[in-house]
C-alpha positions in Angstrom: 0.0 0.0 0.0 2.3 2.8 -1.2 1.5 6.3 0.2 2.2 8.6 -2.7 1.7 12.0 -4.1 -0.4 12.4 -7.3 1.8 13.1 -10.3 -0.1 13.3 -13.6 -2.8 15.8 -14.4 -5.3 13.0 -14.6 -4.8 9.8 -12.5 -6.9 6.6 -13.4 -7.8 3.7 -11.1 -10.3 0.9 -11.2 -11.9 2.0 -7.9 -11.6 5.3 -6.0 -12.4 5.2 -2.3 -12.8 8.5 -0.5 -12.1 7.9 3.2 -9.7 5.6 5.1 -11.7 4.5 8.1 -13.2 1.0 8.8 -15.6 1.2 5.8 -13.0 2.5 3.3 -10.2 0.1 4.2 -12.5 -2.9 4.5 -13.8 -2.3 0.9 -10.2 -1.7 -0.3 -9.0 -5.0 1.2 -11.8 -7.0 -0.4 -11.2 -5.3 -3.8 -7.4 -5.3 -3.8 -6.8 -8.8 -5.1 -8.7 -8.0 -8.3 -8.8 -4.2 -8.8 -6.3 -1.3 -8.6 -7.6 0.9 -5.8 -6.9 4.5 -4.7 -7.7 5.7 -1.2 -8.1 9.4 -0.5 -7.4 10.3 3.1 -7.9 13.8 4.5 -5.1 13.3 7.0 -2.8 10.4 7.9 -4.3 7.1 6.7 -4.9 5.9 10.3 -6.7 9.1 11.4 -10.5 9.5 11.4 -13.6 8.6 13.5 -12.9 4.8 13.5 -9.8 5.4 15.5 -11.7 7.1 18.3 -14.4 4.4 18.7 -13.8 3.2 22.2 -16.6 0.8 23.0 -16.6 -2.0 20.6 -18.4 -3.9 17.8 -21.7 -5.7 18.4 -22.3 -9.3 17.3 -24.0 -12.4 18.5 -21.1 -14.4 19.9 -22.5 -16.1 23.0 -24.7 -19.2 23.1 -27.1 -17.4 25.4 -27.6 -14.7 22.9 -29.5 -14.8 19.6 -29.9 -13.0 16.3 -33.5 -12.4 17.1 -32.6 -10.7 20.3 -30.0 -8.5 18.6 -32.5 -7.6 15.9 -35.2 -6.8 18.5 -32.9 -4.5 20.5 -31.9 -2.7 17.3 -35.5 -2.2 16.2 -36.4 -0.9 19.7 -33.5 1.6 19.7 -34.5 2.7 16.2 -38.0 3.7 17.4 -40.0 2.3 14.5 -37.9 3.6 11.6 -35.4 0.7 11.0 -35.7 -1.2 7.8 -36.0 -4.7 9.2 -34.3 -6.5 6.3 -31.3 -4.3 6.7 -31.2 -5.0 10.4 -31.5 -8.8 9.9 -28.8 -8.8 7.1 -26.4 -6.8 9.3 -26.9 -8.8 12.5 -26.6 -12.1 10.6 -23.2 -11.0 9.2 -21.9 -10.0 12.6 -20.1 -13.2 13.7 -18.3 -13.5 10.3 -17.2 -9.9 10.6 -15.6 -10.5 14.0 -14.0 -13.7 12.6 -12.5 -11.7 9.7 -11.1 -9.1 12.1 -9.6 -11.8 14.3 -7.9 -13.1 11.2 -6.4 -9.7 10.6 -4.9 -9.8 14.1 -7.3 -7.4 16.0 -6.4 -8.0 19.7 -9.9 -8.3 21.1 -9.9 -8.6 24.9 -10.3 -12.2 26.1 -11.3 -13.9 29.3 -10.9 -17.4 30.8 -14.1 -19.4 30.8 -14.4 -23.1 31.8 -10.7 -23.6 31.3 -10.6 -21.9 27.9 -10.0 -18.5 26.5 -12.9 -16.7 24.9 -13.8 -13.1 23.8 -14.8 -10.9 26.7 -18.2 -9.3 25.8 -19.5 -6.2 27.4 -22.9 -4.7 27.4 -23.9 -1.2 26.3 -27.1 0.9 26.3 -30.0 -0.6 24.5 -28.5 -4.2 24.4 -30.4 -6.9 26.4 -27.3 -9.1 26.4 -23.5 -8.9 26.5 -22.6 -8.9 22.8 -20.0 -6.1 22.4 -16.5 -7.4 21.5 -13.8 -4.9 22.4 -10.1 -4.4 22.6 -10.0 -2.9 26.1 -11.4 0.6 25.7 -9.6 1.4 22.4 -11.4 -0.9 19.9 -11.5 1.6 17.1 -7.8 2.2 17.3 -7.1 -1.6 17.3 -9.3 -2.2 14.3 -7.9 0.8 12.3 -4.3 -0.3 13.0 -5.0 -3.9 11.9 -6.7 -2.7 8.7 -3.9 -0.3 7.9 -1.2 -2.8 8.6 -3.0 -5.4 6.3 -3.5 -2.8 3.6 0.2 -1.9 3.6 1.0 -5.3 2.2 -1.3 -4.8 -0.8 0.5 -3.5 -3.9 -2.8 -2.7 -5.7 -3.8 -0.2 -3.0 -2.4 3.3 -3.3 -3.1 5.8 -0.5 -3.0 9.6 -1.0 -2.7 11.1 2.5 -3.6 14.7 3.3 -5.8 14.9 0.2 -9.4 16.3 0.1 -12.1 15.3 -2.4 -13.6 18.6 -3.7 -16.5 17.2 -5.8 -17.5 14.1 -7.7 -17.2 14.2 -11.5 -20.5 13.2 -13.2 -20.6 12.6 -17.0 -23.2 11.3 -19.4 -22.2 8.0 -20.9 -24.5 5.8 -23.1 -27.4 8.1 -22.4 -27.2 8.2 -18.6 -25.3 10.2 -16.0 -22.7 8.3 -14.0 -19.8 9.1 -11.7 -16.4 8.9 -13.4 -14.2 10.1 -10.6 -13.5 13.2 -8.4 -11.6 16.4 -8.2 -9.1 16.0 -5.3 -7.0 18.7 -3.7 -3.5 18.1 -2.2 -3.8 19.6 1.2 -0.2 20.7 1.3 0.4 22.0 -2.3 -3.3 23.1 -2.7 -3.1 21.7 -6.3 -6.4 20.1 -7.5 -6.0 16.9 -9.4 -8.5 15.0 -11.6 -8.8 11.4 -10.4 -10.8 9.1 -12.7 -12.4 5.8 -11.8 -15.5 3.9 -13.1 -16.4 3.2 -9.5 -16.3 5.6 -6.5 -17.0 4.6 -2.9 -17.9 7.3 -0.4 -16.6 6.3 3.0 -16.1 9.8 4.4 -17.8 9.4 7.8 -20.4 11.6 9.4 -21.1 15.3 9.9 -21.0 15.9 13.7 -18.5 18.8 13.3 -21.5 20.8 12.1 -22.1 21.3 15.9 -20.1 23.4 18.3 -19.5 20.5 20.6 -18.6 17.1 19.2 -16.9 13.9 20.1 -15.7 13.5 16.5 -12.2 14.4 15.1 -12.0 17.6 13.0 -12.5 15.8 9.7 -16.1 14.8 10.3 -17.5 17.5 8.1 -20.1 15.6 6.0 -18.0 15.7 2.8 -19.4 12.6 1.2 -23.0 13.5 2.0 -22.6 17.0 0.6 -20.8 15.7 -2.6 -23.4 13.1 -3.2 -26.2 15.6 -2.7 -24.6 18.0 -5.2 -24.3 15.1 -7.6 -28.0 14.4 -7.4 -28.3 11.6 -4.8 -31.1 11.4 -2.3 -30.4 11.5 1.4 -32.5 10.2 4.3 -33.1 10.7 8.0 -30.6 13.6 8.5 -32.7 15.0 11.4 -31.5 12.1 13.5 -28.1 13.3 14.8 -27.0 11.3 17.8 -25.5 13.1 20.8 -23.2 11.0 23.0 -24.3 11.5 26.6 -20.9 11.5 28.2 -18.1 13.6 26.9 -15.5 14.7 29.4 -16.2 18.3 30.5 -12.9 20.1 30.6 -11.6 23.1 28.5 -8.6 21.2 27.2 -10.4 17.8 26.6 -12.0 19.2 23.4 -13.7 16.0 22.2 -12.8 13.2 24.6 -15.7 10.9 25.2 -16.2 8.5 28.1 -17.3 5.2 26.6 -20.8 3.9 27.1 -19.1 0.8 28.3 -18.4 2.6 31.6 -22.1 2.7 32.2 -22.3 -0.8 30.9 -20.0 -1.9 33.7 -22.0 -0.1 36.4 -21.2 3.6 36.0 -23.9 5.9 37.5 -24.9 9.3 36.4 -25.1 11.8 39.3 -26.2 15.3 40.0 -23.8 17.5 42.0 -25.4 16.4 45.3 -24.6 12.8 44.5 -28.1 11.7 43.6 -28.9 9.5 40.6 -31.5 10.8 38.1 -31.7 8.3 35.2 -34.2 6.0 37.0 -36.6 8.9 36.9 -36.5 9.0 33.1 -36.3 5.3 32.1 -36.6 2.0 33.8 -33.3 0.9 32.3 -31.5 3.8 34.1 -28.0 4.5 32.8 -28.4 1.6 30.2 -31.2 3.4 28.3 -30.5 4.2 24.7 -28.4 7.2 24.0 -31.2 9.6 23.0 -33.0 9.1 26.3 -29.8 9.5 28.3 -28.7 12.6 26.4 -32.1 14.3 26.8 -32.2 13.4 30.5 -28.8 15.1 31.0 -29.8 18.1 28.9 -33.0 18.4 31.0 -31.2 18.3 34.3 -28.5 20.7 33.2 -31.1 23.2 32.1 -33.4 22.7 35.1 -30.7 23.2 37.6 -28.5 25.6 35.6 -25.6 23.1 35.6 -22.4 23.2 33.5 -22.2 19.4 33.6 -23.4 16.2 35.4 -21.1 13.5 36.8 -20.4 9.8 35.8 -19.2 7.7 38.7 -17.7 4.2 38.5 -15.5 4.7 41.6 -17.6 2.1 43.5 -15.9 -0.6 41.4 -12.4 -1.7 42.4 -9.5 0.4 41.2 -8.0 -2.7 39.5 -11.3 -3.4 37.7 -11.4 0.2 36.4 -7.8 0.2 35.2 -8.1 -3.2 33.6 -11.3 -2.4 31.7 -10.6 1.2 30.8 -6.9 1.7 30.7 -6.9 4.4 28.0 -9.8 6.4 29.5 -8.2 6.2 33.0 -4.9 7.4 31.7 -6.4 10.3 29.7 -8.5 11.4 32.6 -5.5 11.5 34.9 -3.8 13.8 32.3 -6.8 16.2 32.9 -6.6 15.9 36.6 -9.4 13.3 37.3 -8.9 9.9 38.9 -11.9 7.8 37.9 -11.0 5.1 40.4 -11.6 7.6 43.2 -14.0 10.3 42.0 -16.8 11.0 39.6 -16.0 12.5 36.1 -17.7 15.7 34.9 -19.5 14.9 31.6 -21.8 16.7 29.1 -23.5 15.5 25.9 -21.8 16.2 22.5 -22.7 15.5 18.9 -21.5 12.0 18.1 -23.1 10.1 15.2 -25.0 10.8 12.0 -27.8 8.3 11.7 -28.9 9.4 8.3 -26.9 9.8 5.1 -26.7 9.0 1.4 -29.4 6.5 0.5 -28.0 3.1 -0.5 -29.4 -0.4 -1.3 -28.3 -3.7 0.2 -25.2 -3.6 -2.1 -24.2 -0.1 -1.0 -25.3 1.5 -4.4 -26.5 5.1 -4.4 -28.9 6.7 -7.0 -25.9 7.5 -9.3 -24.5 4.7 -11.4 -20.9 3.9 -10.4 -21.3 5.5 -6.9 -21.4 3.6 -3.7 -21.4 4.7 -0.1 -20.6 2.8 3.1 -20.3 3.5 6.8 -21.5 6.7 8.5 -21.9 8.6 5.3 -24.6 6.2 4.2 -28.2 5.5 5.1 -28.8 1.8 5.0 -31.9 1.6 7.2 -30.1 -0.1 10.1 -30.2 2.7 12.6 -33.7 4.2 12.2 -34.3 7.1 14.5 -31.4 6.2 16.8 -28.3 4.1 16.5 -27.8 1.4 19.1 -24.3 1.4 20.6 -21.6 -0.5 18.8 -23.7 -1.2 15.7 -21.8 1.4 13.7 -18.5 -0.5 13.2 -20.5 -3.6 12.3 -22.4 -1.6 9.6 -19.1 -0.4 8.2 -17.7 -3.9 7.8 -20.9 -5.5 6.5 -21.8 -2.9 3.9 -18.2 -2.3 2.8 -17.9 -5.9 2.0 -21.3 -6.0 0.3 -20.3 -3.1 -1.9 -17.0 -4.8 -2.8 -18.7 -8.1 -3.6 -21.2 -6.3 -5.9 -18.4 -4.4 -7.7 -16.5 -7.6 -8.3 -19.6 -9.4 -9.5 -19.9 -7.1 -12.6 -19.1 -9.5 -15.5 -18.1 -6.6 -17.8 -16.8 -3.7 -15.7 -15.8 -0.4 -17.3 -12.1 0.0 -17.6 -10.4 3.2 -16.4 -9.2 3.7 -20.0 -12.8 3.7 -21.3 -13.7 6.9 -19.4 -13.8 10.2 -21.1 -11.4 13.0 -20.3 -13.2 15.7 -18.4 -11.7 19.2 -18.1 -9.0 19.6 -15.5 -9.7 21.9 -12.6 -9.6 25.6 -13.8 -8.2 28.2 -11.5 -7.5 30.8 -14.2 -10.2 33.1 -13.0 -9.7 33.0 -9.3 -7.2 34.6 -6.9 -5.8 33.9 -3.5 -8.1 35.2 -0.7 -6.9 38.0 1.6 -10.1 37.6 3.7 -9.8 34.1 5.2 -11.4 35.6 8.3 -14.7 35.2 6.4 -14.2 31.5 6.3 -13.3 31.1 10.0 -16.1 33.4 11.1 -18.7 31.6 9.1 -17.4 28.2 10.3 -17.8 29.3 13.9 -21.2 30.9 13.4 -22.6 27.8 11.6 -21.5 25.4 14.4 -22.8 27.7 17.1 -26.2 28.3 15.6 -26.6 24.5 14.9 -25.8 23.8 18.6 -28.2 26.5 19.8 -31.1 26.0 17.4 -30.9 22.4 16.0 -29.6 20.5 19.1 -30.9 17.9 21.5 -34.2 19.6 22.0 -35.7 21.7 19.1 -38.6 24.0 18.3 -40.1 25.0 15.0 -39.2 28.6 15.5 -35.6 27.8 16.3 -35.4 25.6 13.2 -36.8 28.3 10.9 -34.4 30.8 12.4 -31.5 28.5 11.8 -32.7 27.9 8.2 -32.8 31.6 7.4 -29.3 32.1 8.7 -27.9 29.0 7.0 -29.2 30.3 3.6 -27.3 33.5 4.1 -24.2 31.6 5.0 -24.6 29.4 1.9 -24.7 32.5 -0.3 -21.6 33.9 1.4 -19.7 30.6 1.1 -20.7 30.2 -2.6 -19.5 33.7 -3.3 -16.1 33.0 -1.7 -15.9 29.6 -3.5 -16.5 31.3 -6.8 -13.9 34.0 -6.6 -11.0 32.6 -4.6 -8.7 29.6 -4.7 -10.1 26.9 -2.5 -8.5 25.9 0.8 -9.1 22.8 3.0 -11.1 25.0 5.4 -13.3 26.4 2.6 -13.9 22.9 1.2 -15.1 21.6 4.5 -17.2 24.8 5.3 -18.9 24.4 1.9 -19.8 20.9 2.8 -20.9 21.8 6.3 -23.4 24.4 5.2 -25.0 22.0 2.7 -25.3 19.3 5.5 -26.6 21.9 8.0 -29.3 22.9 5.5 -30.3 19.3 4.9 -30.5 18.6 8.7 -32.8 21.5 9.2 -35.0 20.7 6.2 -35.3 17.1 7.5 -36.2 18.3 11.0 -38.9 20.6 9.7 -40.3 17.7 7.6 -40.7 15.4 10.6 -43.7 16.8 12.6 -43.4 14.4 15.6 -40.8 13.5 18.3 -39.1 10.2 17.7 -35.7 8.8 18.7 -33.0 11.5 18.4 -35.4 14.1 17.0 -37.3 15.8 19.8 -39.3 18.9 18.9 -41.4 20.7 21.5 -44.1 21.6 19.0 -44.8 18.0 18.3 -43.8 16.2 21.6 -45.5 12.9 20.8 -44.6 10.0 18.5 -47.0 9.7 15.5 -47.7 6.0 14.9 -48.8 6.8 11.3 -45.2 7.7 10.5 -43.8 4.3 11.6 -41.6 2.9 8.9 -41.4 6.2 7.0 -37.9 7.7 6.7 -37.5 11.3 5.8 -36.2 11.3 2.2 -35.0 14.4 0.5 -34.2 14.8 -3.2 -31.7 17.5 -4.2 -32.7 20.2 -6.7 -31.0 20.2 -10.1 -27.4 21.5 -9.8 -26.5 24.2 -12.4 -23.4 23.5 -14.5 -23.4 19.7 -13.9 -22.0 17.8 -16.9 
């Protein structure tokens, strides 16, 4: 897997994968024996949201568990909006996905049982059984490292680190529009390349950086969703943005989340006086699904005027805490908190995008040649709320399905069969001397989304957000049209598109369900069961 710089004005590959997390690398590894693959990574290849997934990956691995139980829990968490066939397909593929990761050398935590070693399974919110395989409390990092290490031995995979996809290239061939590649900017030289491929896979992750406070790394700016939207693809369920209930509250912690597994192993949520409050909101207490826990924390913080609440697992033995949560324990010590002895201050933060680009069972979007996998996609698995640790499973299952479908084509287009689109033209733009416009609009967008389109919404707030987002979109478009693009401008352009889609979707859904709670319509509407919010983009001017 050579990490290279792009050289020619137009590069050609069999498959172009945009994103280097679990979904992108899984697809690449299944394709690499048969296709020449390019991976576009915004930063280092091992950076991204996958790396920061602490909890684990859910699968039915214990004889006391069952597929039906995992399906039932997922449907319950999804609040009547999961597509049942997508749930069954994903759950059924879980054990094989874990087996594949074990074959790659992922060091899942094990335990002794009846004289033998077996995977240690933990339990997280929404699950009725222990079915979360994990590598201590750094599962995402372990999976990402194993995927990267395996990919390094694949000569047909080329990785372009610190490169940003700007837009998909859509062209008419044989009477229909199809994707034929993407324009890609080198993040260091700022040069924009034309990368051609008859197949493109969007594996760009979610859009939680559209909010002021997020558990996600800086690259989670909804790039794939925005690019697919501009290319004419439908999106679904973007009103369902999941807020992780427990991010560490500390000015230097930025986006450090405290894994749900801490609550799974007995952690209690407390008010400043030491009293529990979750049993007042749900019979499952701290193990209720994330939307319920996040709203409960938000309610208590607003009711009492608190900056945070507290998560306490100090009643477990220090050895237990250090063994099960070594990374979290060490990081908290760096911020001055000893979780073996005291409660941790926590607040909710934007965490996971449950909607995305609509795909079928094979990961295909509306646009021929374009696939999506992972958090950028809408598969129907999550419904109105993602159950903990189902996300990494979805990445693996749908990335493999997409790869299998690509390889099943008996007469695939060759890169040499593609037309030569025009190269990126910068002849009529100049370098900006007003980058403060970009940074100011970036900050304003994320703050207004936090204030108006957060955990609890109202129609008036949504309309106010929509009006201001439209102004920001005009300002960003004006800047984009007249100045050379920068990585910050590329991401801001995508964020305003995603923000507009989120608000449109939230205004469409006139009920409260799962992650979408709106005071104007506080009850769930049973007539909307099974009906996702599907948006179709308007025609884009200037599209080939």
